[in-house]
C-alpha positions in Angstrom: 72.5 95.0 -21.3 71.5 93.6 -17.9 74.4 91.2 -18.1 76.8 94.0 -18.9 75.5 96.0 -15.9 75.9 93.1 -13.6 79.4 92.5 -14.7 80.3 96.2 -14.1 78.8 96.1 -10.7 80.8 92.9 -9.9 84.0 94.5 -11.1 83.4 97.7 -9.2 82.3 96.1 -6.0 84.5 96.7 -3.0 86.7 93.9 -1.8 85.4 91.7 1.1 86.4 92.6 4.6 88.8 89.7 5.1 90.5 90.5 1.8 90.8 94.2 2.6 92.1 93.4 6.1 94.7 91.0 4.6 95.8 93.6 2.1 96.3 96.2 4.8 98.2 93.8 7.1 100.4 92.6 4.3 101.3 96.1 3.1 105.0 96.9 2.6 104.5 100.2 4.4 103.4 98.5 7.6 106.4 96.2 7.4 108.8 99.1 6.9 107.3 101.1 9.8 107.3 98.2 12.2 110.9 97.2 11.3 112.1 100.7 11.6 110.5 101.1 15.1 112.0 97.7 16.2 115.4 98.9 14.9 115.1 102.3 16.7 114.1 100.7 20.0 116.9 98.2 19.7 119.3 101.1 19.4 117.8 102.7 22.5 118.2 99.3 24.3 121.9 99.3 23.4 122.6 102.9 24.3 120.6 103.0 27.6 121.9 100.7 30.3 119.6 97.8 30.8 118.7 96.4 34.3 120.6 99.0 36.2 119.8 100.2 39.7 118.3 103.6 40.6 121.6 104.8 41.8 123.4 103.9 38.5 120.8 105.7 36.4 120.9 108.8 38.6 124.6 108.9 38.2 124.2 108.8 34.4 121.1 110.9 33.9 119.1 113.6 35.5 116.1 112.8 37.7 113.6 113.8 35.1 115.4 111.6 32.4 115.4 108.7 34.9 111.7 109.0 35.5 111.1 109.1 31.7 113.2 106.0 31.2 111.3 104.1 33.9 107.9 105.3 32.6 108.5 103.9 29.1 110.4 100.9 30.3 113.7 101.8 28.5 115.6 100.3 31.4 114.3 96.9 30.3 113.6 97.5 26.6 113.5 94.0 25.4 110.9 92.9 28.0 108.7 96.0 27.7 105.0 95.5 26.5 105.4 98.0 23.7 108.5 96.1 22.3 106.4 92.9 22.4 103.7 94.7 20.6 106.1 95.8 17.8 107.4 92.2 17.4 103.8 90.9 17.2 102.9 93.6 14.7 105.8 92.7 12.5 105.0 89.0 12.9 101.4 89.5 11.8 102.6 91.6 8.8 105.0 88.8 7.8 102.3 86.1 8.2 99.9 88.2 6.1 102.5 88.7 3.4 103.2 85.0 3.3 99.5 84.1 3.1 99.0 86.6 0.3 102.0 85.3 -1.6 100.8 81.7 -1.3 97.4 82.8 -2.6 98.9 84.6 -5.5 101.1 81.6 -6.4 98.1 79.3 -6.2 96.0 81.6 -8.4 98.9 81.9 -11.0 99.2 78.1 -11.1 95.5 77.8 -11.8 95.6 80.4 -14.6 98.6 78.7 -16.2 96.7 75.4 -16.3 93.5 77.0 -17.7 95.0 79.5 -20.1 98.0 78.4 -22.2 100.4 81.0 -23.4 100.5 82.3 -26.9 103.2 79.9 -28.1 103.3 81.3 -31.6 103.8 84.8 -30.2 106.6 83.5 -28.0 108.3 82.0 -31.1 107.9 85.2 -33.0 109.5 87.1 -30.1 112.5 84.9 -30.1 111.6 82.8 -27.1 111.0 79.6 -28.9 111.2 77.7 -32.2 109.2 75.7 -34.7 110.1 72.1 -35.4 108.9 69.5 -37.9 105.7 67.7 -37.3 107.3 64.4 -36.6 109.7 65.7 -33.9 107.2 65.8 -31.0 108.5 62.6 -29.5 112.1 63.9 -29.6 111.2 67.2 -28.1 109.4 65.4 -25.2 112.4 63.1 -24.7 114.9 65.9 -24.6 112.8 67.9 -22.1 112.3 64.8 -19.9 116.1 64.3 -19.9 116.5 67.8 -18.7 114.2 67.1 -15.7 111.2 68.9 -17.0 107.8 67.7 -15.7 105.1 67.2 -18.3 101.5 68.3 -17.9 98.9 67.8 -20.6 96.8 71.0 -21.0 94.8 69.8 -24.0 95.0 67.2 -26.9 97.4 69.5 -28.8 99.2 71.4 -26.0 101.6 70.2 -23.3 103.3 72.2 -20.5 106.8 71.3 -19.3 107.9 72.9 -16.1 111.2 73.0 -14.2 112.3 74.9 -11.0 108.8 75.4 -9.6 110.3 75.6 -6.1 111.9 78.9 -7.1 108.5 80.6 -6.8 108.4 79.7 -3.1 111.9 81.1 -2.2 110.3 84.2 -0.7 107.9 82.1 1.3 110.7 80.0 2.7 112.6 83.2 3.7 109.5 84.6 5.4 109.1 81.3 7.3 112.8 81.4 8.4 112.3 85.0 9.8 109.2 83.8 11.7 111.3 80.9 13.1 114.0 83.3 14.3 111.3 85.6 15.9 109.8 82.5 17.6 113.2 81.4 18.9 113.8 84.9 20.2 110.4 84.9 21.9 111.1 81.5 23.5 114.4 82.8 24.7 112.9 86.0 26.2 110.1 84.1 28.0 111.9 81.0 29.0 115.5 82.0 29.2 117.5 83.2 32.2 120.6 85.4 32.6 122.7 85.8 35.7 126.2 86.4 37.1 128.4 84.4 39.4 131.6 85.3 41.3 133.9 82.6 42.4 137.3 82.5 44.1 139.5 79.5 43.6 138.0 76.5 45.3 134.5 78.0 45.8 131.3 76.5 44.5 127.8 77.7 43.6 124.5 76.2 42.4 122.8 79.5 41.4 123.5 82.7 39.5 122.6 86.1 40.8 120.4 88.3 38.7 121.8 91.8 37.9 118.4 93.4 38.5 117.9 94.2 42.2 115.2 92.2 43.9 115.1 89.3 41.4 115.5 85.8 42.8 118.7 83.8 42.0 118.7 81.6 38.9 119.1 77.9 39.9 121.6 76.1 37.6 120.6 72.5 38.3 124.2 71.6 38.9 127.3 72.8 40.8 130.0 75.0 39.4 133.4 75.0 41.0 136.3 77.2 40.2 139.4 74.9 40.1 141.9 77.6 39.1 142.1 81.1 37.7 145.1 82.3 35.6 145.9 85.7 34.2 148.8 86.9 32.0 149.7 90.6 31.8 151.4 92.9 29.3 154.6 94.7 30.5 152.5 97.7 31.2 150.2 95.8 33.6 147.2 95.5 31.3 145.5 92.1 31.2 146.6 90.0 28.2 144.5 86.9 28.8 142.6 85.5 31.7 140.9 82.2 32.0 139.0 80.1 34.5 139.4 76.3 35.0 135.9 75.1 35.8 134.5 71.8 37.1 130.8 70.9 36.7 129.4 68.6 39.4 126.0 66.9 39.4 123.7 67.1 42.4 125.4 64.0 43.8 128.8 65.8 43.8 130.3 63.8 40.9 132.4 65.8 38.4 130.6 65.4 35.0 132.5 68.0 32.9 135.7 70.1 33.1 136.8 73.0 30.9 138.7 76.2 30.6 136.6 79.3 30.0 138.2 82.2 28.2 136.8 85.4 26.6 134.7 84.3 23.6 135.2 80.6 24.6 132.3 79.7 26.8 131.6 76.3 28.5 128.2 74.7 27.9 126.4 72.1 29.9 122.8 71.0 30.0 121.6 74.0 28.0 123.5 76.6 30.2 126.4 78.6 28.8 129.1 80.1 31.1 131.0 83.1 29.7 134.2 84.6 31.0 133.0 88.1 31.8 135.3 89.8 34.3 137.8 89.2 37.1 139.1 91.1 40.1 141.0 90.8 43.3 139.6 90.1 46.8 141.1 89.5 50.2 140.6 86.7 52.7 141.2 87.5 56.3 142.5 84.9 58.8 141.4 85.5 62.4 142.0 83.4 65.5 138.9 83.4 67.8 139.6 81.9 71.2 142.3 79.8 69.7 140.3 78.6 66.7 141.3 79.7 63.2 138.6 81.4 61.1 139.0 82.6 57.5 136.6 85.3 56.3 135.9 87.2 53.1 134.5 90.7 53.1 130.9 90.9 54.3 131.2 87.3 55.6 130.0 86.8 59.1 132.1 84.8 61.7 129.9 82.9 64.1 132.8 81.6 66.2 133.0 82.9 69.8 130.3 84.6 71.8 129.7 87.5 69.4 129.3 87.2 65.6 131.3 89.8 63.7 132.1 90.6 60.0 134.7 92.4 58.0 133.3 95.6 56.6 136.4 97.4 55.4 140.0 96.9 54.4 142.7 99.6 54.1 146.2 99.0 52.7 147.5 101.8 55.1 145.9 103.0 58.3 147.7 106.2 59.4 151.1 104.8 58.3 150.7 101.8 60.6 150.3 99.3 57.7 147.2 97.3 56.5 144.1 97.2 58.7 140.7 95.6 58.9 137.5 97.1 60.3 135.1 94.6 61.8 131.5 95.3 62.8 129.6 93.6 65.6 126.5 94.1 67.7 126.7 95.3 71.3 123.2 94.6 72.4 121.1 96.4 69.8 123.8 98.9 69.0 126.2 98.3 66.0 129.8 99.0 66.7 133.1 98.8 64.7 136.7 98.1 65.6 140.0 98.3 63.7 142.5 95.5 63.7 146.0 96.4 62.5 148.2 93.6 61.3 151.6 95.2 62.0 150.8 96.7 65.4 151.0 94.1 68.1 148.7 95.7 70.6 146.0 96.4 67.9 146.4 93.0 66.3 144.5 91.3 69.1 141.3 92.7 70.7 138.7 91.4 73.1 135.1 91.7 72.0 132.5 90.8 74.7 134.7 88.2 76.2 136.1 86.7 73.0 139.8 87.0 72.2 140.2 87.8 68.5 143.5 88.1 66.7 144.1 89.2 63.1 146.6 86.5 61.9 146.9 87.4 58.2 145.6 89.1 55.1 145.8 87.1 51.8 144.9 88.6 48.5 143.7 86.6 45.5 141.8 86.8 42.2 138.1 86.0 41.7 136.5 85.2 38.4 133.2 86.7 37.1 131.2 84.4 34.9 128.1 85.4 32.9 125.4 82.7 32.9 123.0 82.3 30.1 120.2 79.8 29.6 118.4 80.3 26.3 116.0 77.5 25.1 115.3 79.4 22.0 118.8 79.0 20.5 118.0 75.8 18.6 114.9 77.4 17.0 116.9 80.5 16.0 119.7 78.3 14.5 117.0 76.3 12.6 115.6 79.6 11.3 118.9 80.8 10.0 119.5 77.4 8.3 116.1 77.7 6.7 117.0 81.3 5.6 120.1 80.0 3.8 117.9 77.5 2.0 115.4 80.2 1.0 118.2 82.5 -0.2 119.6 79.7 -2.3 116.2 78.9 -3.8 115.5 82.6 -4.4 118.8 83.6 -6.1 120.2 80.4 -7.6 117.1 78.7 -9.1 114.5 80.0 -11.4 111.1 78.8 -12.7 110.8 77.8 -16.4 107.7 76.9 -18.4 107.9 75.5 -21.9 104.8 75.0 -24.0 104.7 72.5 -26.8 101.8 72.9 -29.3 101.1 70.6 -32.3 98.9 72.0 -35.0 99.3 69.0 -37.4 101.7 70.9 -39.8 104.4 71.7 -37.3 105.5 71.6 -33.6 105.7 75.0 -31.9 107.8 75.3 -28.8 107.9 78.5 -26.7 108.6 79.3 -23.1 109.1 81.8 -20.4 111.4 82.0 -17.4 111.1 84.0 -14.1 114.7 85.2 -14.4 118.0 84.5 -16.2 116.5 85.0 -19.7 119.9 84.7 -21.4 120.5 81.2 -19.9 116.9 80.2 -20.7 117.3 81.2 -24.4 120.5 79.2 -24.5 118.7 76.2 -23.2 116.0 76.6 -25.9 118.7 76.9 -28.5 120.2 73.6 -27.4 116.7 72.0 -27.4 116.1 73.1 -31.0 119.3 71.6 -32.3 118.7 69.5 -35.4 114.9 70.0 -35.0 114.2 73.5 -36.2 
């Protein structure tokens, strides 16, 4: 009676704290909730503009909505602490599920070795057959030829297994998802994104961050725009545009060339350059005290006594043709002055003793390239490759166990399969040919 009481107490005792914690962390409900929240926040990150300026947000939303977006970090969703928390929560849930699955598989393997199946019951249920007593060697030979692995359970019982790896298909899929998450985390923490704008012939060694106040992203090499081409439809819409790019090392030697089109990036040293946009910009030719100076908008000319810069261009200035407004400092006071290309007396001006003439206005295209450095890409690709392996294991292989019992009078062969029962029964039928 005491033994019975002790057994009942043991069966009714609560699970240990580590086991209970593992069960809660590995729950399907937690996985569904965390995945749903990640999906919902990803939608928000797609709908709400990421990394915009205050002016851009206020032009799209009300002031109250803008403060709400800033408060919860929706302007940088994928780098917000709560998004990291959801990823960590889902990762912990996945790891817990994997550990629990491995423990279950290990326990099942131990039970299979200790407690053989009811082979005669399997035969009676149609999942086996009975052969003559002298056919044990032939049964073993046929199973061995079919790549079954033999394990002696007792003097009279042997277990033949095939496709044991199928039980670990889910574990492999879980591991692949963890690899993808790890690669994404590496990309978020160690990756960089930026934007560069180049005219034909210009070079740069850094990309500009879209977020205001962020430092430029050094590339580690020089990018030069060798040429930019665009083809248009009859209506004027862009049909195709491409940038011919040269990559130069720090010594100035060209190490790679290529043409970048939309969806056809150029990669070098872990950095990808994507064709993102294009536009037109003007260059302005001035003659300062007899010396030719070519400027772009917002570029400062330091020739002459007073530096100046182009701050505005107009195709028509009061019907006098194209004009350029330049800005300069008169002491501590900023001043502006118009130069009109087609009006002789307003084409040349004198600014603090420097004779400045507008010689010409030249229009041209510039190319906008998106720059991406993501060290997590190889890990993500490895994760997807592992996922394909796991899916193949899970859907195209299945675990089979065949028990062979000899009772002296006959050989009883019965088995079970994790799936594809019809195919397994067909396999047993072929095995029993000329034996049953």
